[in-house]
LUMNUBA-601648 format. One record per residue: residue number from 1; residue in three letters; x, z, y of N, C-alpha, C in turn. Coordinates in nm, 4 decimals. Layout:
BEGIN
<site><nr>NUM</nr><rest>ala</rest><n_X>X</n_X><n_Z>Z</n_Z><n_Y>Y</n_Y><ca_X>X</ca_X><ca_Z>Z</ca_Z><ca_Y>Y</ca_Y><c_X>X</c_X><c_Z>Z</c_Z><c_Y>Y</c_Y></site>
...
***
This chain:
BEGIN
<site><nr>1</nr><rest>met</rest><n_X>14.4148</n_X><n_Z>7.9146</n_Z><n_Y>1.6652</n_Y><ca_X>14.2666</ca_X><ca_Z>7.9298</ca_Z><ca_Y>1.6819</ca_Y><c_X>14.1966</c_X><c_Z>7.8754</c_Z><c_Y>1.5599</c_Y></site>
<site><nr>2</nr><rest>gly</rest><n_X>14.0945</n_X><n_Z>7.9315</n_Z><n_Y>1.5144</n_Y><ca_X>14.0200</ca_X><ca_Z>7.8895</ca_Z><ca_Y>1.4001</ca_Y><c_X>13.9382</c_X><c_Z>7.7588</c_Z><c_Y>1.4253</c_Y></site>
<site><nr>3</nr><rest>asp</rest><n_X>13.8288</n_X><n_Z>7.7382</n_Z><n_Y>1.3505</n_Y><ca_X>13.7498</ca_X><ca_Z>7.6276</ca_Z><ca_Y>1.3651</ca_Y><c_X>13.6701</c_X><c_Z>7.6387</c_Z><c_Y>1.5030</c_Y></site>
<site><nr>4</nr><rest>pro</rest><n_X>13.6972</n_X><n_Z>7.5558</n_Z><n_Y>1.6090</n_Y><ca_X>13.6295</ca_X><ca_Z>7.5707</ca_Z><ca_Y>1.7358</ca_Y><c_X>13.4884</c_X><c_Z>7.5297</c_Z><c_Y>1.7262</c_Y></site>
<site><nr>5</nr><rest>thr</rest><n_X>13.4083</n_X><n_Z>7.5830</n_Z><n_Y>1.8167</n_Y><ca_X>13.2604</ca_X><ca_Z>7.5554</ca_Z><ca_Y>1.8169</ca_Y><c_X>13.2308</c_X><c_Z>7.5424</c_Z><c_Y>1.9722</c_Y></site>
<site><nr>6</nr><rest>thr</rest><n_X>13.1097</n_X><n_Z>7.4862</n_Z><n_Y>1.9887</n_Y><ca_X>13.0625</ca_X><ca_Z>7.4731</ca_Z><ca_Y>2.1320</ca_Y><c_X>12.9438</c_X><c_Z>7.5705</c_Z><c_Y>2.1513</c_Y></site>
<site><nr>7</nr><rest>ile</rest><n_X>12.9500</n_X><n_Z>7.6424</n_Z><n_Y>2.2704</n_Y><ca_X>12.8449</ca_X><ca_Z>7.7300</ca_Z><ca_Y>2.3017</ca_Y><c_X>12.7920</c_X><c_Z>7.6884</c_Z><c_Y>2.4448</c_Y></site>
<site><nr>8</nr><rest>gln</rest><n_X>12.6656</n_X><n_Z>7.7027</n_Z><n_Y>2.4743</n_Y><ca_X>12.6102</ca_X><ca_Z>7.6646</ca_Z><ca_Y>2.6035</ca_Y><c_X>12.6042</c_X><c_Z>7.7947</c_Z><c_Y>2.6878</c_Y></site>
<site><nr>9</nr><rest>leu</rest><n_X>12.6572</n_X><n_Z>7.7825</n_Z><n_Y>2.8073</n_Y><ca_X>12.6467</ca_X><ca_Z>7.8913</ca_Z><ca_Y>2.9069</ca_Y><c_X>12.5933</c_X><c_Z>7.8376</c_Z><c_Y>3.0430</c_Y></site>
<site><nr>10</nr><rest>asp</rest><n_X>12.5192</n_X><n_Z>7.9327</n_Z><n_Y>3.1101</n_Y><ca_X>12.4721</ca_X><ca_Z>7.8961</ca_Z><ca_Y>3.2412</ca_Y><c_X>12.5947</c_X><c_Z>7.8742</c_Z><c_Y>3.3283</c_Y></site>
<site><nr>11</nr><rest>lys</rest><n_X>12.5809</n_X><n_Z>7.7900</n_Z><n_Y>3.4265</n_Y><ca_X>12.6829</ca_X><ca_Z>7.7607</ca_Z><ca_Y>3.5249</ca_Y><c_X>12.7313</c_X><c_Z>7.8984</c_Z><c_Y>3.5967</c_Y></site>
<site><nr>12</nr><rest>ser</rest><n_X>12.6370</n_X><n_Z>7.9880</n_Z><n_Y>3.6186</n_Y><ca_X>12.6721</ca_X><ca_Z>8.1063</ca_Z><ca_Y>3.6867</ca_Y><c_X>12.7585</c_X><c_Z>8.1901</c_Z><c_Y>3.5993</c_Y></site>
<site><nr>13</nr><rest>val</rest><n_X>12.7398</n_X><n_Z>8.1880</n_Z><n_Y>3.4619</n_Y><ca_X>12.8297</ca_X><ca_Z>8.2636</ca_Z><ca_Y>3.3760</ca_Y><c_X>12.9709</c_X><c_Z>8.2001</c_Z><c_Y>3.3756</c_Y></site>
<site><nr>14</nr><rest>val</rest><n_X>12.9776</n_X><n_Z>8.0687</n_Z><n_Y>3.3727</n_Y><ca_X>13.1168</ca_X><ca_Z>8.0040</ca_Z><ca_Y>3.3857</ca_Y><c_X>13.1767</c_X><c_Z>8.0375</c_Z><c_Y>3.5013</c_Y></site>
<site><nr>15</nr><rest>lys</rest><n_X>13.1095</n_X><n_Z>8.0391</n_Z><n_Y>3.6184</n_Y><ca_X>13.1681</ca_X><ca_Z>8.0794</ca_Z><ca_Y>3.7454</ca_Y><c_X>13.2218</c_X><c_Z>8.2188</c_Z><c_Y>3.7433</c_Y></site>
<site><nr>16</nr><rest>ser</rest><n_X>13.1505</n_X><n_Z>8.3128</n_Z><n_Y>3.6779</n_Y><ca_X>13.1922</ca_X><ca_Z>8.4506</ca_Z><ca_Y>3.6733</ca_Y><c_X>13.3121</c_X><c_Z>8.4608</c_Z><c_Y>3.5845</c_Y></site>
<site><nr>17</nr><rest>leu</rest><n_X>13.3168</n_X><n_Z>8.3872</n_Z><n_Y>3.4677</n_Y><ca_X>13.4357</ca_X><ca_Z>8.3883</ca_Z><ca_Y>3.3849</ca_Y><c_X>13.5534</c_X><c_Z>8.3401</c_Z><c_Y>3.4641</c_Y></site>
<site><nr>18</nr><rest>lys</rest><n_X>13.5438</n_X><n_Z>8.2357</n_Z><n_Y>3.5374</n_Y><ca_X>13.6503</ca_X><ca_Z>8.1829</ca_Z><ca_Y>3.6135</ca_Y><c_X>13.7031</c_X><c_Z>8.2875</c_Z><c_Y>3.7067</c_Y></site>
<site><nr>19</nr><rest>gln</rest><n_X>13.6168</n_X><n_Z>8.3646</n_Z><n_Y>3.7699</n_Y><ca_X>13.6515</ca_X><ca_Z>8.4695</ca_Z><ca_Y>3.8693</ca_Y><c_X>13.7314</c_X><c_Z>8.5828</c_Z><c_Y>3.8058</c_Y></site>
<site><nr>20</nr><rest>ile</rest><n_X>13.7046</n_X><n_Z>8.6037</n_Z><n_Y>3.6860</n_Y><ca_X>13.7671</ca_X><ca_Z>8.7355</ca_Z><ca_Y>3.6163</ca_Y><c_X>13.8887</c_X><c_Z>8.6926</c_Z><c_Y>3.5301</c_Y></site>
<site><nr>21</nr><rest>lys</rest><n_X>13.9270</n_X><n_Z>8.5726</n_Z><n_Y>3.5295</n_Y><ca_X>14.0461</ca_X><ca_Z>8.5401</ca_Z><ca_Y>3.4508</ca_Y><c_X>14.1647</c_X><c_Z>8.6205</c_Z><c_Y>3.5009</c_Y></site>
<site><nr>22</nr><rest>glu</rest><n_X>14.2556</n_X><n_Z>8.6680</n_Z><n_Y>3.4103</n_Y><ca_X>14.3632</ca_X><ca_Z>8.7408</ca_Z><ca_Y>3.4458</ca_Y><c_X>14.4828</c_X><c_Z>8.6611</c_Z><c_Y>3.5014</c_Y></site>
<site><nr>23</nr><rest>his</rest><n_X>14.4863</n_X><n_Z>8.5266</n_Z><n_Y>3.4520</n_Y><ca_X>14.5838</ca_X><ca_Z>8.4330</ca_Z><ca_Y>3.5144</ca_Y><c_X>14.5077</c_X><c_Z>8.3023</c_Z><c_Y>3.5005</c_Y></site>
<site><nr>24</nr><rest>pro</rest><n_X>14.5522</n_X><n_Z>8.1920</n_Z><n_Y>3.5771</n_Y><ca_X>14.4841</ca_X><ca_Z>8.0739</ca_Z><ca_Y>3.5901</ca_Y><c_X>14.4781</c_X><c_Z>7.9923</c_Z><c_Y>3.4566</c_Y></site>
<site><nr>25</nr><rest>arg</rest><n_X>14.5884</n_X><n_Z>8.0107</n_Z><n_Y>3.3701</n_Y><ca_X>14.5902</ca_X><ca_Z>7.9300</ca_Z><ca_Y>3.2454</ca_Y><c_X>14.5271</c_X><c_Z>7.9947</c_Z><c_Y>3.1364</c_Y></site>
<site><nr>26</nr><rest>gln</rest><n_X>14.4665</n_X><n_Z>8.1182</n_Z><n_Y>3.1523</n_Y><ca_X>14.4045</ca_X><ca_Z>8.1932</ca_Z><ca_Y>3.0469</ca_Y><c_X>14.2714</c_X><c_Z>8.1134</c_Z><c_Y>3.0083</c_Y></site>
<site><nr>27</nr><rest>thr</rest><n_X>14.2632</n_X><n_Z>8.0963</n_Z><n_Y>2.8731</n_Y><ca_X>14.1524</ca_X><ca_Z>8.0169</ca_Z><ca_Y>2.8203</ca_Y><c_X>14.0299</c_X><c_Z>8.1083</c_Z><c_Y>2.8206</c_Y></site>
<site><nr>28</nr><rest>tyr</rest><n_X>13.9142</n_X><n_Z>8.0400</n_Z><n_Y>2.8045</n_Y><ca_X>13.7833</ca_X><ca_Z>8.1197</ca_Z><ca_Y>2.7929</ca_Y><c_X>13.7866</c_X><c_Z>8.1966</c_Z><c_Y>2.6587</c_Y></site>
<site><nr>29</nr><rest>asn</rest><n_X>13.8521</n_X><n_Z>8.1418</n_Z><n_Y>2.5632</n_Y><ca_X>13.8603</ca_X><ca_Z>8.2021</ca_Z><ca_Y>2.4293</ca_Y><c_X>13.9356</c_X><c_Z>8.3339</c_Z><c_Y>2.4403</c_Y></site>
<site><nr>30</nr><rest>glu</rest><n_X>14.0524</n_X><n_Z>8.3263</n_Z><n_Y>2.5077</n_Y><ca_X>14.1338</ca_X><ca_Z>8.4530</ca_Z><ca_Y>2.5313</ca_Y><c_X>14.0613</c_X><c_Z>8.5537</c_Z><c_Y>2.6161</c_Y></site>
<site><nr>31</nr><rest>leu</rest><n_X>13.9921</n_X><n_Z>8.5021</n_Z><n_Y>2.7151</n_Y><ca_X>13.9183</ca_X><ca_Z>8.5939</ca_Z><ca_Y>2.8056</ca_Y><c_X>13.7997</c_X><c_Z>8.6653</c_Z><c_Y>2.7297</c_Y></site>
<site><nr>32</nr><rest>ile</rest><n_X>13.7290</n_X><n_Z>8.5836</n_Z><n_Y>2.6559</n_Y><ca_X>13.6129</ca_X><ca_Z>8.6482</ca_Z><ca_Y>2.5874</ca_Y><c_X>13.6640</c_X><c_Z>8.7420</c_Z><c_Y>2.4728</c_Y></site>
<site><nr>33</nr><rest>ser</rest><n_X>13.7673</n_X><n_Z>8.7010</n_Z><n_Y>2.4107</n_Y><ca_X>13.8276</ca_X><ca_Z>8.7908</ca_Z><ca_Y>2.3057</ca_Y><c_X>13.8623</c_X><c_Z>8.9287</c_Z><c_Y>2.3683</c_Y></site>
<site><nr>34</nr><rest>arg</rest><n_X>13.9329</n_X><n_Z>8.9191</n_Z><n_Y>2.4810</n_Y><ca_X>13.9701</ca_X><ca_Z>9.0450</ca_Z><ca_Y>2.5530</ca_Y><c_X>13.8513</c_X><c_Z>9.1276</c_Z><c_Y>2.5934</c_Y></site>
<site><nr>35</nr><rest>met</rest><n_X>13.7483</n_X><n_Z>9.0579</n_Z><n_Y>2.6445</n_Y><ca_X>13.6265</ca_X><ca_Z>9.1302</ca_Z><ca_Y>2.6827</ca_Y><c_X>13.5616</c_X><c_Z>9.1958</c_Z><c_Y>2.5643</c_Y></site>
<site><nr>36</nr><rest>ile</rest><n_X>13.5639</n_X><n_Z>9.1332</n_Z><n_Y>2.4441</n_Y><ca_X>13.5096</ca_X><ca_Z>9.1847</ca_Z><ca_Y>2.3288</ca_Y><c_X>13.5867</c_X><c_Z>9.3184</c_Z><c_Y>2.2895</c_Y></site>
<site><nr>37</nr><rest>glu</rest><n_X>13.7161</n_X><n_Z>9.3092</n_Z><n_Y>2.2960</n_Y><ca_X>13.7967</ca_X><ca_Z>9.4337</ca_Z><ca_Y>2.2610</ca_Y><c_X>13.7662</c_X><c_Z>9.5482</c_Z><c_Y>2.3579</c_Y></site>
<site><nr>38</nr><rest>leu</rest><n_X>13.7531</n_X><n_Z>9.5113</n_Z><n_Y>2.4845</n_Y><ca_X>13.7243</ca_X><ca_Z>9.6191</ca_Z><ca_Y>2.5924</ca_Y><c_X>13.5921</c_X><c_Z>9.6821</c_Z><c_Y>2.5632</c_Y></site>
<site><nr>39</nr><rest>phe</rest><n_X>13.4930</n_X><n_Z>9.5954</n_Z><n_Y>2.5256</n_Y><ca_X>13.3542</ca_X><ca_Z>9.6403</ca_Z><ca_Y>2.4992</ca_Y><c_X>13.3579</c_X><c_Z>9.7406</c_Z><c_Y>2.3789</c_Y></site>
<site><nr>40</nr><rest>lys</rest><n_X>13.4319</n_X><n_Z>9.6906</n_Z><n_Y>2.2708</n_Y><ca_X>13.4340</ca_X><ca_Z>9.7802</ca_Z><ca_Y>2.1484</ca_Y><c_X>13.4991</c_X><c_Z>9.9141</c_Z><c_Y>2.1850</c_Y></site>
<site><nr>41</nr><rest>asn</rest><n_X>13.6017</n_X><n_Z>9.9215</n_Z><n_Y>2.2674</n_Y><ca_X>13.6688</ca_X><ca_Z>10.0463</ca_Z><ca_Y>2.3070</ca_Y><c_X>13.5686</c_X><c_Z>10.1304</c_Z><c_Y>2.3822</c_Y></site>
<site><nr>42</nr><rest>val</rest><n_X>13.5005</n_X><n_Z>10.0684</n_Z><n_Y>2.4762</n_Y><ca_X>13.4031</ca_X><ca_Z>10.1499</ca_Z><ca_Y>2.5633</ca_Y><c_X>13.2960</c_X><c_Z>10.1976</c_Z><c_Y>2.4691</c_Y></site>
<site><nr>43</nr><rest>lys</rest><n_X>13.2450</n_X><n_Z>10.1253</n_Z><n_Y>2.3777</n_Y><ca_X>13.1376</ca_X><ca_Z>10.1682</ca_Z><ca_Y>2.2922</ca_Y><c_X>13.1820</c_X><c_Z>10.2789</c_Z><c_Y>2.1983</c_Y></site>
<site><nr>44</nr><rest>lys</rest><n_X>13.2982</n_X><n_Z>10.2671</n_Z><n_Y>2.1466</n_Y><ca_X>13.3656</ca_X><ca_Z>10.3732</ca_Z><ca_Y>2.0560</ca_Y><c_X>13.3744</c_X><c_Z>10.5017</c_Z><c_Y>2.1367</c_Y></site>
<site><nr>45</nr><rest>arg</rest><n_X>13.4238</n_X><n_Z>10.4938</n_Z><n_Y>2.2680</n_Y><ca_X>13.4430</ca_X><ca_Z>10.6114</ca_Z><ca_Y>2.3510</ca_Y><c_X>13.3071</c_X><c_Z>10.6786</c_Z><c_Y>2.3708</c_Y></site>
<site><nr>46</nr><rest>asn</rest><n_X>13.2022</n_X><n_Z>10.5931</n_Z><n_Y>2.4098</n_Y><ca_X>13.0633</ca_X><ca_Z>10.6404</ca_Z><ca_Y>2.4358</ca_Y><c_X>13.0085</c_X><c_Z>10.7151</c_Z><c_Y>2.3174</c_Y></site>
<site><nr>47</nr><rest>gln</rest><n_X>13.0343</n_X><n_Z>10.6566</n_Z><n_Y>2.1945</n_Y><ca_X>12.9847</ca_X><ca_Z>10.7246</ca_Z><ca_Y>2.0675</ca_Y><c_X>13.0486</c_X><c_Z>10.8570</c_Z><c_Y>2.0520</c_Y></site>
<site><nr>48</nr><rest>tyr</rest><n_X>13.1793</n_X><n_Z>10.8725</n_Z><n_Y>2.0848</n_Y><ca_X>13.2560</ca_X><ca_Z>11.0016</ca_Z><ca_Y>2.0804</ca_Y><c_X>13.1916</c_X><c_Z>11.0918</c_Z><c_Y>2.1799</c_Y></site>
<site><nr>49</nr><rest>asp</rest><n_X>13.1682</n_X><n_Z>11.0534</n_Z><n_Y>2.2967</n_Y><ca_X>13.1142</ca_X><ca_Z>11.1349</ca_Z><ca_Y>2.4033</ca_Y><c_X>12.9744</c_X><c_Z>11.1905</c_Z><c_Y>2.3595</c_Y></site>
<site><nr>50</nr><rest>glu</rest><n_X>12.8851</n_X><n_Z>11.1015</n_Z><n_Y>2.3049</n_Y><ca_X>12.7586</ca_X><ca_Z>11.1360</ca_Z><ca_Y>2.2589</ca_Y><c_X>12.7707</c_X><c_Z>11.2420</c_Z><c_Y>2.1466</c_Y></site>
<site><nr>51</nr><rest>phe</rest><n_X>12.8644</n_X><n_Z>11.2218</n_Z><n_Y>2.0584</n_Y><ca_X>12.8864</ca_X><ca_Z>11.3152</ca_Z><ca_Y>1.9433</ca_Y><c_X>12.9198</c_X><c_Z>11.4560</c_Z><c_Y>1.9948</c_Y></site>
<site><nr>52</nr><rest>leu</rest><n_X>13.0085</n_X><n_Z>11.4640</n_Z><n_Y>2.0882</n_Y><ca_X>13.0524</ca_X><ca_Z>11.5878</ca_Z><ca_Y>2.1487</ca_Y><c_X>12.9304</c_X><c_Z>11.6485</c_Z><c_Y>2.2210</c_Y></site>
<site><nr>53</nr><rest>his</rest><n_X>12.8571</n_X><n_Z>11.5679</n_Z><n_Y>2.2927</n_Y><ca_X>12.7441</ca_X><ca_Z>11.6256</ca_Z><ca_Y>2.3635</ca_Y><c_X>12.6360</c_X><c_Z>11.6866</c_Z><c_Y>2.2665</c_Y></site>
<site><nr>54</nr><rest>lys</rest><n_X>12.6212</n_X><n_Z>11.6286</n_Z><n_Y>2.1531</n_Y><ca_X>12.5212</ca_X><ca_Z>11.6770</ca_Z><ca_Y>2.0613</ca_Y><c_X>12.5718</c_X><c_Z>11.8057</c_Z><c_Y>1.9987</c_Y></site>
<site><nr>55</nr><rest>ile</rest><n_X>12.6968</n_X><n_Z>11.8179</n_Z><n_Y>1.9730</n_Y><ca_X>12.7585</ca_X><ca_Z>11.9371</ca_Z><ca_Y>1.9194</ca_Y><c_X>12.7487</c_X><c_Z>12.0455</c_Z><c_Y>2.0204</c_Y></site>
<site><nr>56</nr><rest>gln</rest><n_X>12.7744</n_X><n_Z>12.0175</n_Z><n_Y>2.1427</n_Y><ca_X>12.7717</ca_X><ca_Z>12.1283</ca_Z><ca_Y>2.2514</ca_Y><c_X>12.6365</c_X><c_Z>12.1645</c_Z><c_Y>2.2764</c_Y></site>
<site><nr>57</nr><rest>gln</rest><n_X>12.5336</n_X><n_Z>12.0841</n_Z><n_Y>2.2569</n_Y><ca_X>12.3859</ca_X><ca_Z>12.1226</ca_Z><ca_Y>2.2929</ca_Y><c_X>12.3586</c_X><c_Z>12.2496</c_Z><c_Y>2.2224</c_Y></site>
<site><nr>58</nr><rest>gln</rest><n_X>12.3824</n_X><n_Z>12.2639</n_Z><n_Y>2.1001</n_Y><ca_X>12.3412</ca_X><ca_Z>12.3813</ca_Z><ca_Y>2.0149</ca_Y><c_X>12.4019</c_X><c_Z>12.5042</c_Z><c_Y>2.0716</c_Y></site>
<site><nr>59</nr><rest>lys</rest><n_X>12.5395</n_X><n_Z>12.4916</n_Z><n_Y>2.0946</n_Y><ca_X>12.6190</ca_X><ca_Z>12.6084</ca_Z><ca_Y>2.1432</ca_Y><c_X>12.5716</c_X><c_Z>12.6506</c_Z><c_Y>2.2826</c_Y></site>
<site><nr>60</nr><rest>met</rest><n_X>12.5393</n_X><n_Z>12.5557</n_Z><n_Y>2.3668</n_Y><ca_X>12.4952</ca_X><ca_Z>12.5878</ca_Z><ca_Y>2.5037</ca_Y><c_X>12.3632</c_X><c_Z>12.6553</c_Z><c_Y>2.4948</c_Y></site>
<site><nr>61</nr><rest>lys</rest><n_X>12.2774</n_X><n_Z>12.6140</n_Z><n_Y>2.4033</n_Y><ca_X>12.1453</ca_X><ca_Z>12.6748</ca_Z><ca_Y>2.3808</ca_Y><c_X>12.1661</c_X><c_Z>12.8158</c_Z><c_Y>2.3452</c_Y></site>
<site><nr>62</nr><rest>glu</rest><n_X>12.2585</n_X><n_Z>12.8429</n_Z><n_Y>2.2487</n_Y><ca_X>12.2931</ca_X><ca_Z>12.9823</ca_Z><ca_Y>2.2043</ca_Y><c_X>12.3362</c_X><c_Z>13.0645</c_Z><c_Y>2.3299</c_Y></site>
<site><nr>63</nr><rest>ile</rest><n_X>12.4201</n_X><n_Z>13.0108</n_Z><n_Y>2.4086</n_Y><ca_X>12.4772</ca_X><ca_Z>13.0808</ca_Z><ca_Y>2.5223</ca_Y><c_X>12.3749</c_X><c_Z>13.1086</c_Z><c_Y>2.6245</c_Y></site>
<site><nr>64</nr><rest>trp</rest><n_X>12.2921</n_X><n_Z>13.0168</n_Z><n_Y>2.6615</n_Y><ca_X>12.2071</ca_X><ca_Z>13.0306</ca_Z><ca_Y>2.7699</ca_Y><c_X>12.0761</c_X><c_Z>13.0924</c_Z><c_Y>2.7364</c_Y></site>
<site><nr>65</nr><rest>asp</rest><n_X>12.0239</n_X><n_Z>13.0776</n_Z><n_Y>2.6154</n_Y><ca_X>11.8890</ca_X><ca_Z>13.1264</ca_Z><ca_Y>2.5740</ca_Y><c_X>11.9145</c_X><c_Z>13.2549</c_Z><c_Y>2.4932</c_Y></site>
<site><nr>66</nr><rest>asn</rest><n_X>11.9337</n_X><n_Z>13.3598</n_Z><n_Y>2.5671</n_Y><ca_X>11.9514</ca_X><ca_Z>13.4929</ca_Z><ca_Y>2.4981</ca_Y><c_X>11.8863</c_X><c_Z>13.6080</c_Z><c_Y>2.5824</c_Y></site>
<site><nr>67</nr><rest>lys</rest><n_X>11.8510</n_X><n_Z>13.7152</n_Z><n_Y>2.5226</n_Y><ca_X>11.7795</ca_X><ca_Z>13.8155</ca_Z><ca_Y>2.5711</ca_Y><c_X>11.8540</c_X><c_Z>13.8847</c_Z><c_Y>2.6906</c_Y></site>
<site><nr>68</nr><rest>glu</rest><n_X>11.9909</n_X><n_Z>13.9037</n_Z><n_Y>2.6737</n_Y><ca_X>12.0675</ca_X><ca_Z>13.9629</ca_Z><ca_Y>2.7721</ca_Y><c_X>12.0624</c_X><c_Z>13.8964</c_Z><c_Y>2.9091</c_Y></site>
<site><nr>69</nr><rest>asp</rest><n_X>12.0726</n_X><n_Z>13.7647</n_Z><n_Y>2.9107</n_Y><ca_X>12.0549</ca_X><ca_Z>13.6889</ca_Z><ca_Y>3.0316</ca_Y><c_X>11.9213</c_X><c_Z>13.6943</c_Z><c_Y>3.0928</c_Y></site>
<site><nr>70</nr><rest>glu</rest><n_X>11.8219</n_X><n_Z>13.6988</n_Z><n_Y>3.0064</n_Y><ca_X>11.6823</ca_X><ca_Z>13.7071</ca_Z><ca_Y>3.0564</ca_Y><c_X>11.6518</c_X><c_Z>13.8420</c_Z><c_Y>3.1221</c_Y></site>
<site><nr>71</nr><rest>ala</rest><n_X>11.7184</n_X><n_Z>13.9518</n_Z><n_Y>3.0737</n_Y><ca_X>11.7107</ca_X><ca_Z>14.0814</ca_Z><ca_Y>3.1347</ca_Y><c_X>11.7654</c_X><c_Z>14.0877</c_Z><c_Y>3.2727</c_Y></site>
<site><nr>72</nr><rest>trp</rest><n_X>11.8762</n_X><n_Z>14.0121</n_Z><n_Y>3.3014</n_Y><ca_X>11.9352</ca_X><ca_Z>14.0075</ca_Z><ca_Y>3.4417</ca_Y><c_X>11.8467</c_X><c_Z>13.9293</c_Z><c_Y>3.5314</c_Y></site>
<site><nr>73</nr><rest>glu</rest><n_X>11.7571</n_X><n_Z>13.8432</n_Z><n_Y>3.4824</n_Y><ca_X>11.6724</ca_X><ca_Z>13.7669</ca_Z><ca_Y>3.5795</ca_Y><c_X>11.5725</c_X><c_Z>13.8647</c_Z><c_Y>3.6472</c_Y></site>
<site><nr>74</nr><rest>asp</rest><n_X>11.5307</n_X><n_Z>13.9709</n_Z><n_Y>3.5832</n_Y><ca_X>11.4395</ca_X><ca_Z>14.0661</ca_Z><ca_Y>3.6396</ca_Y><c_X>11.5059</c_X><c_Z>14.1787</c_Z><c_Y>3.7159</c_Y></site>
<site><nr>75</nr><rest>ala</rest><n_X>11.6379</n_X><n_Z>14.1784</n_Z><n_Y>3.7153</n_Y><ca_X>11.7125</ca_X><ca_Z>14.2888</ca_Z><ca_Y>3.7818</ca_Y><c_X>11.7066</c_X><c_Z>14.2879</c_Z><c_Y>3.9368</c_Y></site>
***
């Protein structure tokens, strides 16, 4: 571990951290590091999903907004 520091946390946060430990001897440093990695992965996946959604929006607009489909609405 690098140069340790002290951070202040609400007692409720410490209680929550204790409840989500993967094993009793897991340190808060290990736990928070793991949480950071999980958060980064979720964020990366969400960015990818948003990217795909933006790409698909234009194609869906082309597919659904056309004269042929509008003609069928009045049939």
